[in-house]
Backbone as a ProteinNet text record, in pm:
[ID]
protein_1_A
[PRIMARY]
XXXXXXXXXXXXXXXXXXXXXXXXXXXXXXXXXXXXXXXXXXXXXXXXXXXXXXXXXXXXXXXXXXXXXXXXXXXXXXXXXXXXXXXXXXXXXXXXXXXXXXXXXXXXXXXXXXXXXXXXXXXXXXXXXXXXXXXXXXXXXXXXXXXXXXXXXXXXXXXXXXXXXXXXXXXXXXXXXXXXXXXXXXXXXXXXXXXXXXXXXXXXXXXXXXXXXXXXXXXXXXXXXXXXXXXXXXXXXXXXXXXXXXXXXXXXXXXXXXXXXXXXXXXXXXXXXXXXXXXXXXXXXXXXXXXXXX
[TERTIARY]
84.7	0	88.4	66.7	142.4	46.6	37.7	-59	-0.8	-82.3	-43.7	-151.8	-110.8	-206.2	-204.5	-323.1	-341	-423.5	-376	-451.2	-489.2	-615.3	-666.4	-709.9	-645.7	-671.6	-769.2	-895	-998.7	-991.6	-938.3	-901.7	-1017.9	-1061.1	-1167.6	-1104.1	-1114.2	-1044.4	-1105.4	-1019.1	-1060.9	-975.2	-1031.9	-950.6	-864.7	-734.6	-644	-565.6	-521.8	-450.4	-300.4	-249	-104.2	-76.2	45.5	80.7	73.3	104.3	99.2	-37.6	-143.1	-279.7	-308.6	-258.6	-270.4	-194.3	-77.1	3.6	-68.7	-138.5	-213.5	-323	-388.8	-491.5	-431.6	-315	-247.6	-211.1	-160.3	-119.3	-237.7	-352.9	-473.4	-504.6	-486	-513.5	-401.1	-277.8	-166.4	-164.3	-212.9	-218.9	-316.7	-405.7	-502	-453.9	-340	-288.9	-207.5	-236.9	-158.9	-11.9	75.2	218.7	259.3	176.8	212.1	160.1	91.2	39.2	155.2	140.8	245.2	232.8	108.1	84	-17.3	4.8	-88.4	-124.6	-254	-300	-375	-338.8	-411.8	-479.7	-577.6	-655.3	-595.5	-660.8	-619.7	-633.3	-533.4	-536.4	-574.6	-525.5	-558.3	-498.6	-406.1	-345	-430.7	-547.7	-628.7	-672.8	-684.8	-723.2	-621.2	-498.6	-393.3	-417.5	-516.1	-549.5	-593.9	-640	-681.9	-568.3	-442.5	-328.3	-302.6	-368.5	-345.1	-444.5	-394.6	-481.7	-580.6	-706.8	-809.8	-857.3	-833.1	-865.3	-1014	-1098.7	-1242.9	-1288.9	-1209	-1242.8	-1173.5	-1097.4	-1026.1	-1122.8	-1078.3	-1148.3	-1066.2	-1120.3	-1047.2	-913.3	-901.2	-775	-662.3	-696.7	-595.8	-534.1	-584.9	-527.7	-384.1	-340.5	-201	-104.9	-155.1	-71.3	-18.1	-86.4	-48.3	86.4	139.5	273.5	376.6	344.5	435.2	462.2	370.4	384.2	444.5	488.1	536.7	649.9	749.5	864.8	823.5	738.2	693.6	611.6	526.5	442.5	528.4	625.9	710.3	799.2	848.2	931.5	849.7	726.6	640.8	618.2	576.7	546.4	672.3	781.7	907.9	947.9	933.1	966.9	876.6	745.9	651.8	682.9	710.9	739.8	863.5	963.6	1088	1069.1	1001.1	978.9	896.5	796.8	705.7	754.3	854.6	906	793.6	714.9	601.7	599.8	532.8	514	388.9	404.3	290.9	266.9	148	106.1	36.9	107.7	65.4	-39.8	-140.9	-245.3	-184.7	-228.2	-165.9	-165.2	-84.7	-62.3	-44.7	-93.7	-81.2	54	135.9	275.7	319.9	403	454.5	585.1	592.8	715.8	740	846.1	868.6	757.9	691.1	579.5	444.3	442	319	289.6	162.4	121.2	76.3	109.4	72.1	5.9	-87	-147.6	-63.6	18.7	120.8	96	95.8	89.8	230.8	265.9	397.6	385	477.7	490.5	617.1	599.4	711.3	757.3	886.5	942.9	987	1003.3	1046.6	1183.6	1263.2	1392.8	1385	1261.5	1241.5	1248.5	1292.2	1292.9	1153.5	1133.6	1000.7	1008.8	901.3	880.3	746.2	716.1	596.8	517.6	390.1	302.4	226.3	241.8	166.8	35.6	-73.4	-205.4	-208.3	-248	-241.2	-369.7	-481.4	-609.7	-673.7	-677.9	-728.8	-880.2	-947.3	-1092.2	-1125.9	-1236.3	-1267.3	-1259.3	-1300.2	-1298	-1156.4	-1058.5	-920.1	-863.9	-937.8	-891.4	-869.8	-940.8	-925.8	-788.2	-717.8	-581	-479.9	-531.4	-442.9	-344	-397.5	-314.1	-269.9	-140.9	-86.9	-105.2	-99.5	-116.7	16.6	35.9	155.7	152.5	267.3	279.2	334.3	340.7	400.2	309.3	307.2	234.1	333.3	370.4	472.4	416.2	476	447	571.8	550.4	660.6	668.5	787.6	813.4	860.6	765.6	793.8	709.1	772.1	698.1	677.6	583.1	566.3	488.2	439.8	361.4	408.3	361.2	384.7	263.9	288.7	178.8	178.2	58.3	41.5	-51.3	-58.6	-143.9	-233.2	-362.4	-459.3	-532.5	-504.6	-561.6	-702.5	-800.7	-940.8	-991.4	-994.3	-1050	-980.3	-855.4	-783.9	-851.7	-922.5	-995.6	-1108.3	-1157.7	-1269	-1222.4	-1092.5	-1034.6	-980.3	-1050.9	-1012.2	-870.8	-822.3	-689.4	-579.2	-599.8	-497.1	-472	-576.6	-560.5	-518.2	-562.3	-521.6	-370.8	-319.4	-175.1	-98.4	-145.2	-77.7	-79.5	-193	-202.4	-114.7	-108.2	-21.6	126.1	156.7	294.5	325.9	226.1	252.2	188.6	111.4	50.3	-43	-28.6	-114.2	-213.8	-173.2	-260.5	-255	-371.2	-377.8	-437.6	-362.8	-406.8	-470.3	-588.2	-664.5	-700	-613.9	-653	-750.7	-860.9	-959.7	-1016.4	-1083.4	-1150.1	-1271.6	-1388.2	-1511	-1605.1	-1663.1	-1741.3	-1888.2	-1934.5	-2075.5	-2090.3	-2210.6	-2238.5	-2224	-2270.7	-2258.5	-2111.9	-2030.4	-1888.7	-1822.3	-1857.3	-1802.1	-1837.7	-1966.1	-2008.4	-1948	-1920.3	-1851.5	-1716.5	-1640	-1507.9	-1520.5	-1613	-1627.8	-1670.8	-1769.7	-1812.9	-1701	-1626.3	-1515.1	-1404.7	-1383	-1284.2	-1320.9	-1448.1	-1492.2	-1480.7	-1511.9	-1497.6	-1351.6	-1261.3	-1119.1	-1064.6	-1111.5	-1066.9	-1113.2	-1235.8	-1291.7	-1226.4	-1217	-1170	-1019.5	-944.4	-799.8	-755.1	-848.3	-819.1	-702.4	-722.8	-628.3	-704.8	-630.6	-691.1	-689.3	-796.6	-809	-844.3	-766.7	-785.6	-825.6	-945.2	-1004.3	-1011.3	-955.7	-954.2	-993.8	-1116.2	-1159.2	-1131.4	-1103.1	-1102.7	-1247.5	-1276.5	-1413.6	-1415.9	-1537.4	-1551.9	-1621.5	-1659	-1726	-1654.4	-1536.9	-1453.1	-1505.5	-1585.3	-1634.5	-1548	-1600.9	-1534.7	-1392.7	-1300.7	-1318.5	-1301.6	-1286.7	-1263.4	-1396.3	-1411.5	-1535.4	-1541.5	-1662.1	-1678	-1630.1	-1594.3	-1558.6	-1658.8	-1694.1	-1796.7	-1743.6	-1768.4	-1733.1	-1703.6	-1671	-1628.6	-1522.6	-1414.5	-1301.4	-1334.9	-1260.2	-1282.3	-1158.6	-1146.7	-1047	-1126.2	-1099.9	-1183.1	-1104.7	-1170.8	-1113.4	-1199.3	-1151.9	-1240.8	-1358.8	-1473.3	-1589.6	-1582	-1534	-1522.4	-1522.5	-1520.6	-1539.7	-1433.4	-1315.5	-1206.7	-1228.3	-1322.5	-1344.8	-1493.2	-1525.1	-1665.7	-1737.6	-1861.8	-1935.9	-1942.9	-1949.8	-1958.4	-1821.8	-1715.8	-1581.2	-1523.4	-1598.7	-1553.2	-1476.8	-1349.3	-1266.2	-1287.1	-1292.1	-1316.2	-1374.9	-1454.5	-1522.5	-1538	-1520.4	-1524.9	-1665.6	-1681.1	-1803.3	-1805.9	-1921.4	-1936.7	-1889.7	-1800.1	-1756.7	-1688.7	-1643.9	-1579.3	-1428.6	-1367.7	-1221.7	-1176	-1137.1	-1120.9	-1022.3	-991.9	-900.4	-966.7	-951.7	-991.5	-866.8	-870.2	-757.8	-808.5	-738.2	-774	-649.7	-659.1	-548.2	-590.3	-504	-533.4	-421.3	-456.2	-362.1	-323.2	-198.3	-151.1	-152.2	-113.9	-110.5	-248.4	-352.2	-488.6	-524.3	-466.7	-492.2	-447.2	-330	-275	-350.4	-393.4	-478.1	-610.5	-663.5	-791.2	-781.9	-669.5	-651.4	-646.8	-602	-593.1	-720.3	-784.2	-893.2	-1016.8	-1028.8	-1147.2	-1270.4	-1386.9	-1510	-1504.1	-1445.2	-1426.4	-1278	-1217.4	-1073.6	-1050.2	-1095.1	-1099.9	-963	-864.2	-731.3	-679.2	-693.7	-647.8	-752.3	-878.5	-983.2	-1001.6	-955.5	-967.9	-885	-785.4	-700.7	-729.9	-818.9	-844.9	-902.3	-982.3	-1041.2	-975.4	-844.4	-770.6	-800.2	-827.9	-859.7	-986.4	-1082.8	-1207.4	-1184.9	-1107.3	-1085.6	-1017.9	-936.3	-863.8	-957.5	-1081.3	-1175.7	-1239.2	-1209.4	-1271.9	-1164.6	-1194.9	-1102.1	-1141.6	-1070.2	-1093.2	-1228	-1292.2	-1422.2	-1538.9	-1507	-1612.1	-1677.5	-1619.6	-1676.4	-1606.9	-1683.5	-1626	-1533.6	-1421.3	-1327.2	-1357.2	-1390.1	-1422.5	-1296.4	-1262.9	-1141.9	-1177.9
-119.8	0	125	210.8	335.3	451.9	494.7	597.7	737.6	826.1	965.1	1054.3	1152.3	1243.8	1378	1425	1547.7	1647.7	1771	1879.9	1981.6	2021.5	2114.1	2242.7	2354.3	2483	2564.3	2561.6	2635.7	2781.5	2865.6	3004.1	3098.5	3171.6	3270.5	3406.7	3448.3	3567.1	3694.3	3789.2	3919.4	4027.8	4147.1	4260.2	4303	4307.2	4340.6	4467	4536.2	4662.3	4648.2	4532.8	4510.5	4361	4328.7	4188.5	4110.7	4175	4108.9	4055.2	4124.1	4076.6	3948.7	3942.4	3820	3707.1	3736.8	3636.5	3580.5	3665.5	3619.6	3521.1	3547.2	3454.6	3317.1	3318.9	3193.3	3119.9	3193.3	3132.3	3073.2	3140.8	3088.8	2947.2	2923.7	2791	2692.9	2736.5	2646.5	2600.3	2684	2645.6	2530.9	2506.7	2396.8	2268	2276.3	2161.8	2071.2	1942.4	1850.2	1847.2	1833.6	1831.8	1710.7	1604.4	1483.5	1483.5	1589.5	1594	1593.9	1516.7	1508.3	1620.7	1657	1761	1861.2	1988.4	2095.8	2168	2181.9	2247.4	2376.1	2484.8	2611.2	2632.2	2724.5	2738.7	2834.9	2839.5	2922.4	3071.5	3148.5	3294.9	3348.6	3283.9	3327	3462.7	3512.8	3643.7	3760.2	3732.6	3840	3945.2	3907	4004.4	4115.1	4091.2	4192.4	4311.8	4303.3	4418.7	4535	4503.5	4607.7	4695.2	4656.5	4737.2	4854	4855.3	4961.1	5075.6	5195.9	5313.7	5315.2	5345.1	5351.4	5216.9	5110.6	4975.7	4952.4	5028.4	5007.3	5044.6	5122.3	5159.1	5068.9	4970.5	4881.7	4790.8	4744.5	4640.2	4510.9	4401.7	4275.1	4280.6	4370.1	4382.7	4430.3	4496.1	4550.2	4446.3	4323.8	4222	4186.1	4225.1	4200.6	4277.9	4381.1	4456.4	4367.4	4256.5	4169.4	4102.5	4113	4059.5	4126	4245	4314.4	4231.5	4140.2	4060.9	3922.6	3897.1	3763.2	3717.3	3800.6	3760.3	3735.6	3821.5	3803.6	3676.5	3651.2	3530.6	3404.7	3399.7	3281.1	3266.2	3376.4	3370.3	3321.3	3369.2	3331.5	3180.9	3123.3	2980.9	2894.4	2945.6	2872.4	2859.1	2966.5	2965.9	2869.7	2875.4	2786	2639.6	2607.7	2468.8	2418.4	2505.1	2465.4	2455.2	2553.2	2551.4	2431.1	2397.3	2289.2	2152.9	2154.2	2031.1	1954.2	2028.4	1971	2023.2	1949.9	1993.1	2081	2202.3	2294.4	2327.7	2295.2	2342.1	2475.5	2583.2	2715.9	2781.3	2705	2761.3	2808	2925.5	2982.6	3134.2	3195	3339.9	3388.9	3508.7	3569.1	3638.7	3591.3	3634.7	3672	3775.3	3821.1	3751.6	3698.2	3640.1	3703.3	3782.7	3854.9	3956.1	3948.8	4040.4	3970.1	3853.2	3776.7	3749.5	3723.5	3684.5	3538	3466.3	3326.6	3304.2	3210.2	3163.8	3043.9	3064.4	2965	2907	2774.7	2703.1	2659.6	2679.6	2639.8	2526.1	2432	2325.6	2354.4	2389.8	2425.4	2302.1	2271.4	2152.2	2181.5	2076.9	2096.6	2162.8	2162.6	2230.7	2376.5	2424.7	2564.3	2593.9	2496.9	2517.3	2486.4	2512	2491	2460.4	2399.2	2377	2440.6	2450.1	2522.9	2450.7	2488	2443.4	2563.8	2593.9	2703	2647.3	2711.1	2666.7	2659.4	2544.1	2520.8	2555.6	2563.2	2594.7	2708.9	2825.1	2944.6	2951.1	2972.8	2990.2	3119.6	3123.8	3243.7	3375.5	3377.2	3501.2	3552.2	3463.4	3505	3582	3585	3655.7	3803.9	3861.2	4003.9	4035.9	3936.3	3958.4	3927.4	3888.9	3848.4	3741.4	3645.6	3540.6	3441	3413.7	3314.3	3175	3074.1	2936	2862.8	2784.3	2702.8	2587.3	2526.4	2420.1	2289.2	2275.6	2155	2091.5	1958.8	1881.1	1784.6	1814.8	1735.9	1664.8	1553.3	1481.2	1491	1521.8	1547.2	1438.7	1387.6	1288.1	1363.6	1428.4	1511.8	1461.2	1431.6	1372.7	1224	1162.4	1017.4	966.6	1055.5	1013.8	1087.5	1039.6	1109.2	1198.6	1326.9	1423.1	1508.4	1552.1	1645.1	1756.3	1863.3	1977.8	2006.2	2024.4	2068	2188.2	2307	2429.1	2451.6	2443.1	2478.4	2424	2508.3	2470.9	2349.1	2327.1	2209.7	2080.5	2084.9	1965.6	1932.1	2033.5	2013.7	1966.1	1956.7	1909.3	1769.1	1663.2	1526.4	1487.5	1542.2	1503.1	1540.1	1646.9	1690.1	1581.3	1537.1	1435.9	1302.3	1272.6	1147.2	1145.7	1255.5	1264	1253.4	1324.3	1319.1	1178	1110.2	974.8	877.8	891.5	805.8	831.1	952.2	985.2	943.3	884	828.2	897.5	1003.2	1074.8	983.7	986.4	910.8	1003.1	1128.2	1232.4	1352.1	1405.7	1529	1637.4	1744.2	1855.1	1963	2008.2	2103.9	2228.2	2331	2459.8	2527.9	2582.2	2642.9	2770.8	2847.4	2971.6	2986.2	2952.3	2959.2	3062.3	3148.2	3261.4	3227.3	3115.4	3079.3	2937.1	2905.7	2769.9	2672	2713	2626	2600.5	2705.7	2690	2592.7	2604.2	2511.3	2367.9	2343.4	2205	2150.4	2237.4	2188.6	2127.9	2203	2153.1	2031.8	2037.6	1926	1797.1	1804.9	1685.8	1632.3	1724	1680.3	1616.9	1668.1	1607.2	1462.5	1438.9	1302.2	1214.1	1270.6	1194.3	1159.7	1257	1232	1124	1124.5	1022.6	884.4	875.4	746	694.4	780.1	731.9	703.2	769.4	746.9	668.6	639.7	567.8	632.3	760.6	840.1	911.7	968.6	1058.5	1199.9	1272.5	1408.7	1499.7	1605.2	1693.9	1832.2	1874.1	1998	2101.9	2220.6	2326.6	2460.5	2508.6	2635.9	2755.8	2870.1	2997.4	3035.2	3080.5	3116.2	3257.5	3308.7	3439.4	3541.2	3652.5	3763	3893.2	3914.4	4028.9	4164.1	4166	4292.3	4340.5	4437.6	4488.4	4536.4	4508.9	4448.6	4295.9	4234.6	4090.7	4015.7	3922.7	3845.4	3742.8	3710	3614.1	3476.2	3395.7	3257.2	3166	3058.6	2967.2	2824.6	2748.4	2607.7	2542.8	2416	2339.2	2239.2	2235.5	2150.6	2003.5	1919.3	1775.6	1697.1	1580.6	1481.7	1366.1	1333.8	1241.3	1115.8	1002.8	874.7	816.1	711.3	638.4	580.9	568.5	509.3	357.4	292.5	147.2	95.6	-35.4	-96.5	-58.2	-19.7	13.7	146.9	226.9	361.5	383.2	502	536.7	524.4	483.6	457.9	580.9	701.2	823	876.5	808.6	849	963.2	1016.3	1132.4	1085.4	1118.6	1084.7	1187.1	1315	1424.1	1541.8	1622.3	1734.1	1848.4	1971.8	2089.8	2146.5	2234.5	2313.2	2416.5	2440.4	2534	2674.4	2729.6	2870	2912.1	2818.7	2851.6	2867.1	2945.4	2957.4	2843.4	2732.7	2611.6	2514.3	2408.3	2304.7	2168.6	2084.4	1943.7	1857.3	1740.9	1648.6	1508.2	1437.4	1299	1216.8	1087.7	995.5	896.6	877.9	787.9	684.2	570.5	460.1	453.8	484.6	484.5	343.1	246.2	107.9	60.5	113	71.6	110.8	219.8	259.6	150.2	96.2	-3.6	-136.1	-169.5	-288.6	-268.3	-148.3	-117.6	-120.6	-76.5	-77.9	-220.6	-313.9	-453.9	-531.7	-505.7	-594.4	-521.3	-394	-319.8	-359.1	-316	-342.1	-275.1	-156.1	-83.7	-56.7	-117.5	-101.4	-3.4	118.8	218	264.5	267.5	315.9	236.5	104.1	19.4	3.7	-3.6	-29.1	86.6	205.3	320.3	300.7	214.7	192.7	59.7	-19.1	-152.5	-147.4	-43.7	-32.8	77.7	81.7	182.2	169.4	47.6	27.2	101.4	104.8	176.2	327.7	377.3	522.3	578.4	497.7	545.6	582.5	532	562.2	700	767.3	896.3	1001.5	1123.9	1231.1	1294.7	1394.3	1453.8	1522.1	1550.2	1618.2	1521.1	1390.6	1291.3	1257.8	1303.1	1274.1	1152.2	1069.8	949.8	990.3	925.9	953.2	854.6	909.3	823.3	801.9	677.3	646	609.1
0	0	0	-97.5	-107.4	-85.1	39.9	76.3	58.4	4.9	-17.2	42.5	120.7	184.1	112.1	78	0.1	79.8	88.2	151.1	43.9	43.3	-57.9	11.3	-25.4	38.4	-46.1	-6.9	-78.2	-33.2	-121.3	-89.2	-119.4	-15.9	-34	-63.6	-186.6	-233.9	-174.9	-140.8	-88.6	-151.6	-169.1	-211.5	-92.6	-111.4	-1.7	-35.2	70	50.6	42.6	86.4	79.6	71.5	27.4	7.3	138.3	248.2	378	412.3	366.6	392.6	315.3	192.1	113.1	181.5	230.2	299	421.3	494.6	611.4	571.7	458.5	409.6	379.3	314.7	283.4	411.9	508.5	635.5	711.1	703.7	770.8	724.7	594.9	541.2	572.2	555.9	582.6	728.2	817.6	958.7	983.9	886.7	899.2	831.5	763.4	688.2	780.4	784.1	867.2	825.1	923.2	896.2	812.5	814	740.3	596.4	555.4	418.3	318.5	212.4	109.8	7.5	-26.6	-126.2	-71.3	-106.9	-70.9	-199.5	-226.7	-349.4	-318.2	-388.2	-385	-520.9	-529.3	-653.4	-756.3	-869.9	-983.4	-951.4	-993.7	-989.2	-850.7	-747.1	-611.2	-578.2	-659.8	-635.1	-684.1	-740.9	-799.7	-697.1	-570.2	-468.7	-450.9	-497.1	-486.4	-578.1	-665.6	-749.9	-662.6	-539.8	-445.5	-397.1	-422.5	-379.9	-473.7	-588.9	-687.3	-669.4	-679.1	-668.7	-785.6	-755.3	-858.4	-907.7	-831.3	-877.9	-901.8	-834.4	-852.8	-992.9	-1062.8	-1200.5	-1302.6	-1254.1	-1345.4	-1420.5	-1536.7	-1610.9	-1597.5	-1647.8	-1638.4	-1711.6	-1809.3	-1882.3	-1791.3	-1680.1	-1589.7	-1498.3	-1500.1	-1412.2	-1449.8	-1568.3	-1605.3	-1515.1	-1445.8	-1352.5	-1240.4	-1214.8	-1104.1	-1125.9	-1246.7	-1270.2	-1179.1	-1129.7	-1037.3	-911.5	-879.5	-757.6	-782.6	-905	-938.8	-847.2	-828.8	-747.1	-602.4	-546.8	-408.5	-393.2	-491.2	-488	-487.8	-576.9	-585.8	-462.5	-413	-292.6	-172.9	-161.3	-49.1	-45.2	-157.6	-158.7	-154.6	-206.4	-194.8	-48.6	26.1	168.7	244.3	216.5	286	257.4	131.6	95.4	168.2	177.3	244	394.9	454.6	599.4	641.9	560.2	595.7	546.8	459.1	399.1	329.4	250.5	177.7	35	-52.5	-191	-195.8	-247.8	-258.5	-405	-453.7	-585.8	-559.7	-590.6	-545	-630.4	-670.1	-755.4	-885.6	-933.5	-1053.1	-1042.6	-1128.7	-1125	-1267.6	-1295.9	-1428.7	-1437.4	-1530.4	-1532.4	-1673.1	-1682.8	-1811.4	-1843.7	-1962.9	-2015	-2151.7	-2161.7	-2286	-2306.5	-2420.6	-2446.3	-2434.1	-2368.9	-2352.7	-2205.2	-2177	-2043.3	-2045.7	-1939.3	-1925.3	-1789.7	-1786.4	-1661.4	-1617.3	-1513.6	-1478.4	-1340.1	-1334	-1206.6	-1169.6	-1043.6	-994.1	-893.9	-903.8	-804.6	-725.7	-598.5	-512.8	-435.7	-446.9	-384.3	-241.3	-159.8	-21.4	-6.1	-111.4	-103.1	-145.6	-177.3	-213.2	-361.5	-441.9	-586.6	-642.7	-770.5	-828.3	-977.1	-1025.7	-1168.7	-1203.9	-1334	-1373.4	-1481.7	-1489.2	-1598	-1649.3	-1776.8	-1840.1	-1893.8	-1861.9	-1907.4	-2059.3	-2111.5	-2255.8	-2330.4	-2258.2	-2320.9	-2242.1	-2303.7	-2237.1	-2249.8	-2137.6	-2136.9	-2210.9	-2286	-2365.1	-2287.5	-2161.2	-2083.5	-2059.1	-2066.9	-2045.1	-2163.6	-2272.5	-2390.9	-2366.5	-2267.6	-2238.5	-2183.5	-2132.7	-2084.1	-2193	-2311.8	-2422.1	-2374.9	-2300.2	-2243.3	-2350.5	-2353.2	-2446.3	-2387.7	-2473.5	-2430.3	-2427.3	-2322.3	-2312.8	-2410.7	-2433.5	-2533.8	-2478.6	-2345.5	-2288.8	-2185.2	-2186.7	-2086.3	-2023	-1900.5	-1832.5	-1710.9	-1680.1	-1556.2	-1469.1	-1342.5	-1251.8	-1144.4	-1125.9	-1021.7	-897.3	-832.9	-715.4	-600.6	-487.9	-377.4	-401.3	-330.5	-337.8	-458.9	-543.4	-660.3	-785.1	-899.6	-1025.2	-1049.8	-1071.4	-1072.3	-1198.4	-1235.3	-1344.8	-1301.2	-1380.8	-1351.1	-1470.2	-1443.6	-1544.9	-1486.8	-1538.1	-1481.8	-1535.9	-1449.5	-1476	-1610.5	-1714	-1844.1	-1904	-1865.9	-1915.8	-1871.6	-1758.8	-1714.6	-1810.5	-1882.4	-1974.7	-2112.9	-2130.9	-2256.6	-2230.6	-2269.4	-2231.5	-2271.7	-2382.1	-2429.8	-2329.8	-2252.4	-2157.3	-2053.5	-1987.5	-1883	-1941.1	-2062	-2124.2	-2148.6	-2200.7	-2224.7	-2093	-1990.2	-1861	-1802.9	-1814.1	-1758.6	-1837	-1968.3	-2048.6	-2019.6	-1976.7	-1940.3	-1796.9	-1728.9	-1596.5	-1479.6	-1503	-1390.9	-1311.7	-1181.5	-1090.1	-1020.1	-1003.6	-947.9	-1040.4	-1076.7	-1155.6	-1066.2	-1048.2	-964.9	-1052.2	-1011.3	-1091.7	-1010.3	-1014.3	-957.5	-1053.1	-1001.8	-1091.6	-1031.7	-1117.2	-1075.7	-1166.7	-1114.9	-1194.5	-1133.3	-1218.1	-1171.7	-1145.3	-1199	-1188.2	-1136.6	-1092.6	-1047.6	-1163.8	-1281.4	-1398.9	-1432.9	-1423	-1451.5	-1355.9	-1228.3	-1129.8	-1165.3	-1193.8	-1219.9	-1348.6	-1446.3	-1566.8	-1528.8	-1449.6	-1411	-1319.8	-1224.8	-1130.4	-1201	-1288.9	-1361.8	-1450.1	-1511.2	-1595.8	-1512.1	-1391.4	-1301.9	-1273.1	-1248.7	-1220.7	-1345	-1460.8	-1585.1	-1612.3	-1591.3	-1616.6	-1522.4	-1395.7	-1300.7	-1343.5	-1392.9	-1433.7	-1561.6	-1662.2	-1792.1	-1793.4	-1704.1	-1699.9	-1577.1	-1486.6	-1362.5	-1287.5	-1258.4	-1180.9	-1069.8	-975.8	-878.4	-935.7	-912.2	-965	-847.8	-828.6	-713.4	-763.6	-728.9	-780.1	-669	-693.8	-592.8	-655.5	-631.7	-688.5	-597.2	-658.3	-587.8	-559.9	-437.7	-401.6	-342.4	-317	-252.9	-340.8	-278.8	-348.5	-314.8	-373.7	-335.7	-382.5	-488.6	-543.9	-659.3	-732.8	-853.4	-821.5	-914.4	-1047.1	-1047.4	-929.9	-923.2	-921.7	-1012	-1017.6	-905	-866.3	-757.7	-801.7	-702.1	-728.9	-660.7	-727.4	-677.1	-681.8	-575.2	-583.7	-449.9	-458.4	-341.7	-386.8	-312.5	-346.7	-328.2	-397.6	-383.3	-423.8	-364.5	-404.8	-463.5	-589	-665.5	-702.6	-692.5	-734.4	-846.6	-913.4	-1004.5	-925	-986.5	-919.3	-933.1	-828.2	-831.5	-688.3	-671.8	-540.7	-438.7	-484.4	-392.2	-321.4	-372.6	-317.9	-289.2	-242.2	-224.8	-359.5	-355	-478.8	-568.6	-508.8	-589.9	-629.3	-586.6	-624.2	-543.4	-448.9	-371.6	-247.4	-242.4	-126.3	-15.8	-53.1	42.1	-33.1	36.3	-28.3	71.4	24.2	110.7	122.1	219.7	232	120	63.9	-47.8	-10.7	-92.5	-87	42.3	123	250.5	232.6	320.9	329.5	419	357.5	437.7	373	445.1	398.7	413.1	311.6	324.1	306.4	365.3	357.3	327.9	244	213.9	185.2	211.2	184.2	77.3	-22.5	-133.3	-145.1	-201.7	-220.6	-367.9	-398.3	-536.5	-594.8	-515.5	-564.9	-610.3	-546.3	-581.1	-724.3	-773.2	-912	-1008.8	-983.7	-1074.8	-1064.4	-943.5	-929.4	-1002.5	-992.2	-1054.6	-1206.8	-1260.1	-1404.3	-1459.8	-1376.8	-1420.2	-1394.1	-1278.7	-1237.8	-1187.7	-1218.8	-1175.5	-1255.3	-1208	-1282.8	-1420.2	-1424.1	-1549.8	-1567.3	-1666.5	-1689.3	-1804.4	-1782.4	-1890	-1936.9	-1846.8	-1886.3	-2005.9	-2000.3	-2110.4	-2220.7	-2182.2	-2281.1	-2378.6	-2338.8	-2429.4	-2556	-2549.9	-2667.7	-2737.1	-2678.3	-2733	-2874.4	-2905.3	-3038.7	-3121.2	-3114.2	-3191.9	-3340.7	-3384.2	-3525.2	-3565.5	-3474.2	-3501.1	-3502.9	-3406.2	-3396.5	-3521.2	-3585.7	-3703.1	-3817.7	-3810.7	-3918.5	-3901.9	-3791.5	-3762.2	-3736.2	-3775.8	-3741.6	-3608.7	-3566.3	-3434.4	-3422.4	-3532.9	-3529.1	-3535	-3532	-3525.5	-3656.5	-3766.3	-3896.3	-3956.3	-4020.8	-4082.4	-4198.2	-4202.7	-4312.2	-4425.1	-4540.5	-4655.9	-4738.1	-4755.5	-4831.9	-4976.1
[MASK]
++++++++++++++++++++++++++++++++++++++++++++++++++++++++++++++++++++++++++++++++++++++++++++++++++++++++++++++++++++++++++++++++++++++++++++++++++++++++++++++++++++++++++++++++++++++++++++++++++++++++++++++++++++++++++++++++++++++++++++++++++++++++++++++++++++++++++++++++++++++++++++++++++++++

């Protein structure tokens, strides 16, 4: 049995007047995380409340969120320090960052030694177009901590190919920091998280930004969850742990990595392998679902 403990920090966003106030919010959640947790996940774009530090922010539009790049170094330094002090792996949500003349939505995985790796969001949600956000071009699996992990930021969970590629590259846990403004948006990501866990026989960890900070920051809606495949080894609904709706809170769950591999071989539904069993049939269709006439 290879047990892994995951803590999910459901961050309630607030407009703050200084970086220290944002840091206090992060600390409030980290103080609830067990010292034995292997991974800690924060949500997408949790730094958006820092827009309140700018003069005249109430008149800002969503295009002005690119100003938050000013906090990139402080954000990375903060989570690097926490990861090292706590000797834990922290997936620090994501942050809007400028690289060259482009902006990217970047998730960082902070290692216990204080160093980090990154994942640039590869599929931008239509609303992100106002920031002229560029899309990343790499899907990597990281052997950090006791499991092999991948990251799918929000909308990436709704693109099945992302999780499939990560699972084929060896991902055992896929971490999904998200930020959805509506109840419908939340359920799109949540339902897709459950589908990705079932079809790839992986664990999927979903963490949304929540709260109602006020203009110009849009509200966040959702409840965090740790999801497993729906099979006899787990709860029937696949939910390992689930948070209270829209609360500033932490949930923790322990999963067995070895059980994934047993499930792929002898589960009621062996979807990880069966998805490729009819490759001959799939070749007759293109990506748009139209029959190819030869």
